[in-house]
N, CA, C and O of each residue as an XYZ file, in Angstrom:
364
protein
N      48.483     19.372     75.459
C      47.126     18.869     75.519
C      46.163     19.807     74.782
O      45.345     19.352     73.983
N      46.259     21.091     75.044
C      45.382     22.053     74.399
C      45.596     22.053     72.891
O      44.646     22.175     72.119
N      46.865     21.912     72.477
C      47.170     21.889     71.045
C      46.515     20.676     70.383
O      46.016     20.778     69.263
N      46.513     19.535     71.063
C      45.892     18.327     70.533
C      44.394     18.528     70.347
O      43.834     18.151     69.317
N      43.751     19.119     71.337
C      42.312     19.372     71.252
C      42.016     20.329     70.106
O      41.078     20.112     69.338
N      42.807     21.380     69.988
C      42.626     22.356     68.922
C      42.798     21.704     67.555
O      42.017     21.955     66.638
N      43.816     20.875     67.425
C      44.080     20.186     66.156
C      42.881     19.307     65.780
O      42.448     19.303     64.628
N      42.357     18.575     66.743
C      41.198     17.718     66.492
C      39.975     18.541     66.098
O      39.214     18.134     65.220
N      39.782     19.683     66.732
C      38.646     20.538     66.395
C      38.758     21.057     64.967
O      37.768     21.101     64.237
N      39.945     21.442     64.579
C      40.165     21.937     63.214
C      39.826     20.850     62.204
O      39.143     21.101     61.211
N      40.306     19.649     62.466
C      40.063     18.540     61.545
C      38.572     18.213     61.462
O      38.043     18.017     60.368
N      37.899     18.155     62.596
C      36.478     17.809     62.585
C      35.629     18.909     61.934
O      34.640     18.615     61.263
N      36.014     20.166     62.132
C      35.272     21.257     61.479
C      35.512     21.239     59.972
O      34.590     21.480     59.193
N      36.737     20.955     59.561
C      37.021     20.883     58.125
C      36.258     19.719     57.500
O      35.716     19.848     56.401
N      36.214     18.582     58.198
C      35.469     17.428     57.695
C      33.989     17.776     57.559
O      33.364     17.447     56.551
N      33.432     18.433     58.561
C      32.020     18.827     58.504
C      31.768     19.751     57.314
O      30.754     19.619     56.629
N      32.685     20.681     57.066
C      32.565     21.584     55.925
C      32.579     20.797     54.617
O      31.753     21.038     53.736
N      33.509     19.863     54.490
C      33.615     19.061     53.264
C      32.333     18.264     53.042
O      31.812     18.218     51.927
N      31.830     17.644     54.092
C      30.598     16.864     53.956
C      29.421     17.749     53.559
O      28.561     17.327     52.786
N      29.379     18.970     54.083
C      28.322     19.909     53.703
C      28.473     20.327     52.243
O      27.484     20.405     51.514
N      29.690     20.592     51.817
C      29.927     20.952     50.413
C      29.523     19.812     49.478
O      28.950     20.047     48.414
N      29.822     18.589     49.880
C      29.431     17.433     49.070
C      27.911     17.349     48.995
O      27.344     17.102     47.930
N      27.269     17.553     50.117
C      25.807     17.496     50.155
C      25.197     18.539     49.215
O      24.229     18.253     48.511
N      25.763     19.737     49.207
C      25.273     20.799     48.325
C      25.638     20.522     46.875
O      24.867     20.839     45.969
N      26.820     19.925     46.646
C      27.248     19.533     45.312
C      27.489     20.657     44.329
O      27.450     20.437     43.118
N      27.737     21.847     44.821
C      27.860     23.008     43.928
C      29.296     23.376     43.581
O      29.593     23.684     42.426
N      30.182     23.348     44.557
C      31.530     23.887     44.374
C      32.568     22.760     44.425
O      33.176     22.501     45.464
N      32.752     22.109     43.301
C      33.646     20.951     43.217
C      35.090     21.348     43.526
O      35.800     20.618     44.217
N      35.521     22.493     43.021
C      36.900     22.936     43.269
C      37.140     23.133     44.768
O      38.217     22.813     45.270
N      36.160     23.647     45.468
C      36.320     23.860     46.913
C      36.333     22.528     47.660
O      37.068     22.380     48.636
N      35.544     21.571     47.223
C      35.583     20.232     47.833
C      36.988     19.668     47.713
O      37.541     19.150     48.683
N      37.557     19.770     46.532
C      38.907     19.245     46.311
C      39.938     20.003     47.148
O      40.827     19.392     47.742
N      39.824     21.311     47.195
C      40.782     22.133     47.943
C      40.705     21.859     49.441
O      41.734     21.668     50.089
N      39.507     21.837     49.989
C      39.346     21.589     51.431
C      39.801     20.188     51.807
O      40.345     19.980     52.891
N      39.584     19.233     50.923
C      40.041     17.865     51.192
C      41.561     17.802     51.177
O      42.158     17.086     51.981
N      42.190     18.539     50.279
C      43.658     18.584     50.253
C      44.194     19.193     51.548
O      45.187     18.712     52.095
N      43.545     20.245     52.037
C      43.947     20.830     53.319
C      43.739     19.832     54.461
O      44.547     19.761     55.387
N      42.660     19.070     54.386
C      42.406     18.053     55.408
C      43.516     17.001     55.415
O      43.958     16.561     56.477
N      43.954     16.610     54.240
C      45.063     15.646     54.152
C      46.297     16.215     54.846
O      46.952     15.521     55.623
N      46.612     17.472     54.566
C      47.786     18.094     55.187
C      47.627     18.197     56.706
O      48.563     17.911     57.453
N      46.436     18.607     57.157
C      46.183     18.677     58.605
C      46.304     17.308     59.246
O      46.855     17.168     60.339
N      45.789     16.302     58.563
C      45.821     14.937     59.101
C      47.257     14.426     59.180
O      47.646     13.842     60.192
N      48.031     14.632     58.155
C      49.430     14.189     58.166
C      50.194     14.894     59.281
O      50.994     14.271     59.979
N      49.950     16.182     59.446
C      50.587     16.935     60.523
C      50.205     16.350     61.886
O      51.067     16.147     62.741
N      48.930     16.084     62.083
C      48.468     15.530     63.354
C      49.004     14.137     63.625
O      49.351     13.810     64.760
N      49.074     13.321     62.592
C      49.607     11.964     62.742
C      51.098     12.016     63.048
O      51.582     11.285     63.913
N      51.823     12.874     62.345
C      53.262     13.030     62.561
C      53.571     13.475     63.988
O      54.533     13.015     64.603
N      52.734     14.382     64.503
C      52.938     14.880     65.868
C      52.308     13.967     66.926
O      52.340     14.269     68.119
N      51.736     12.846     66.471
C      51.094     11.860     67.352
C      49.919     12.458     68.131
O      49.645     12.068     69.266
N      49.237     13.409     67.497
C      48.054     14.015     68.089
C      46.779     13.348     67.587
O      45.714     13.494     68.186
N      46.896     12.624     66.495
C      45.751     11.958     65.893
C      46.132     10.514     65.580
O      47.155     10.269     64.941
N      45.322      9.558     66.024
C      45.596      8.154     65.678
C      45.338      7.895     64.190
O      44.470      8.526     63.587
N      46.086      6.977     63.611
C      45.930      6.653     62.191
C      44.500      6.256     61.846
O      43.961      6.697     60.830
N      43.893      5.442     62.666
C      42.526      4.973     62.389
C      41.548      6.134     62.282
O      40.661      6.121     61.428
N      41.702      7.130     63.133
C      40.810      8.297     63.087
C      41.002      9.049     61.782
O      40.038      9.510     61.172
N      42.245      9.169     61.361
C      42.521      9.863     60.105
C      41.896      9.161     58.921
O      41.284      9.801     58.066
N      42.043      7.865     58.865
C      41.468      7.102     57.764
C      39.949      7.167     57.788
O      39.303      7.190     56.741
N      39.386      7.197     58.985
C      37.926      7.241     59.134
C      37.354      8.517     58.506
O      36.284      8.480     57.899
N      38.048      9.627     58.647
C      37.582     10.885     58.047
C      37.438     10.740     56.531
O      36.440     11.173     55.954
N      38.413     10.146     55.907
C      38.403     10.026     54.457
C      37.414      8.969     53.980
O      36.892      9.056     52.869
N      37.163      7.985     54.810
C      36.128      7.006     54.495
C      34.761      7.681     54.487
O      33.921      7.383     53.638
N      34.540      8.593     55.436
C      33.283      9.342     55.459
C      33.117     10.163     54.181
O      32.028     10.223     53.609
N      34.181     10.781     53.750
C      34.132     11.564     52.508
C      33.801     10.651     51.334
O      32.953     10.976     50.503
N      34.464      9.527     51.274
C      34.243      8.563     50.188
C      32.783      8.114     50.125
O      32.195      8.058     49.045
N      32.203      7.798     51.272
C      30.807      7.360     51.315
C      29.832      8.485     50.968
O      28.740      8.220     50.464
N      30.205      9.711     51.226
C      29.311     10.847     50.963
C      29.222     11.195     49.475
O      28.247     11.803     49.033
N      30.228     10.812     48.718
C      30.260     11.165     47.298
C      29.278     10.315     46.499
O      29.291      9.087     46.584
N      28.433     10.981     45.728
C      27.550     10.229     44.833
C      28.139     10.257     43.418
O      29.123     10.951     43.160
N      27.539      9.513     42.529
C      28.090      9.372     41.177
C      28.119     10.697     40.429
O      29.052     10.958     39.669
N      27.117     11.528     40.633
C      27.048     12.820     39.944
C      28.247     13.697     40.301
O      28.833     14.341     39.431
N      28.606     13.718     41.577
C      29.758     14.515     42.013
C      31.055     13.848     41.579
O      31.983     14.526     41.139
N      31.128     12.530     41.698
C      32.348     11.796     41.307
C      32.771     12.099     39.876
O      33.960     12.205     39.578
N      31.787     12.238     38.996
C      32.084     12.502     37.588
C      32.763     13.853     37.388
O      33.460     14.053     36.393
N      32.567     14.775     38.318
C      33.144     16.112     38.205
C      34.509     16.235     38.879
O      35.244     17.187     38.617
N      34.849     15.297     39.728
C      36.111     15.360     40.476
C      37.279     14.929     39.603
O      37.120     14.124     38.686
N      38.447     15.471     39.896
C      39.636     15.104     39.132
C      40.167     13.745     39.579
O      39.873     13.271     40.677
N      40.942     13.143     38.714
C      41.576     11.869     39.051
C      42.550     12.053     40.218
O      42.706     11.153     41.043
N      43.193     13.196     40.286
C      44.116     13.477     41.385
C      43.388     13.472     42.722
O      43.922     12.990     43.721
N      42.170     14.007     42.742
C      41.370     13.992     43.969
C      41.079     12.557     44.385
O      41.262     12.193     45.547
N      40.629     11.751     43.443
C      40.325     10.347     43.739
C      41.567      9.626     44.274
O      41.483      8.873     45.244
N      42.708      9.858     43.644
C      43.958      9.237     44.093
C      44.317      9.686     45.505
O      44.738      8.879     46.334
N      44.148     10.980     45.772
C      44.477     11.528     47.086
C      43.603     10.901     48.172
O      44.111     10.504     49.220
N      42.312     10.810     47.934
C      41.408     10.232     48.932
C      41.721      8.746     49.128
O      41.723      8.261     50.260
N      41.982      8.035     48.055
C      42.315      6.608     48.186
C      43.593      6.403     48.993
O      43.665      5.495     49.822
N      44.584      7.228     48.759
C      45.826      7.138     49.541
C      45.580      7.470     51.004
O      46.149      6.829     51.888
N      44.748      8.455     51.266
C      44.456      8.840     52.638
C      43.694      7.752     53.385
O      43.888      7.564     54.586
N      42.839      7.043     52.679
C      42.068      5.961     53.317
C      42.981      4.850     53.803
O      42.706      4.222     54.825
N      44.065      4.602     53.081
C      44.944      3.496     53.464
C      46.190      3.954     54.233
O      47.209      3.263     54.232
N      46.108      5.099     54.878
C      47.239      5.605     55.662
C      47.716      4.609     56.715
O      48.911      4.547     57.006
N      46.820      3.844     57.278
C      47.197      2.960     58.378
C      47.775      1.625     57.929
O      48.118      0.794     58.771
N      47.890      1.401     56.642
C      48.431      0.125     56.177
C      49.929      0.170     56.025
O      50.541     -0.827     55.641
């Protein structure tokens, strides 16, 4: 139980960090790196049945909505592919 709570806290703090980085729009490489770590944390949590699929997809939907066109132009295609795959984890 404690491990599940800790895992959820890590994911929510990482998501908050990513959303803040997007808002600042300064460090594109860090946005991509932190999002990749979030994907790994999410897959780990889903595999261990500590995180429901819908919650995982919701995190990446929030990231997608936070991105504006100015930031999107700076992101790599691999980042876009990764976020799109993460959004459809539950399908």
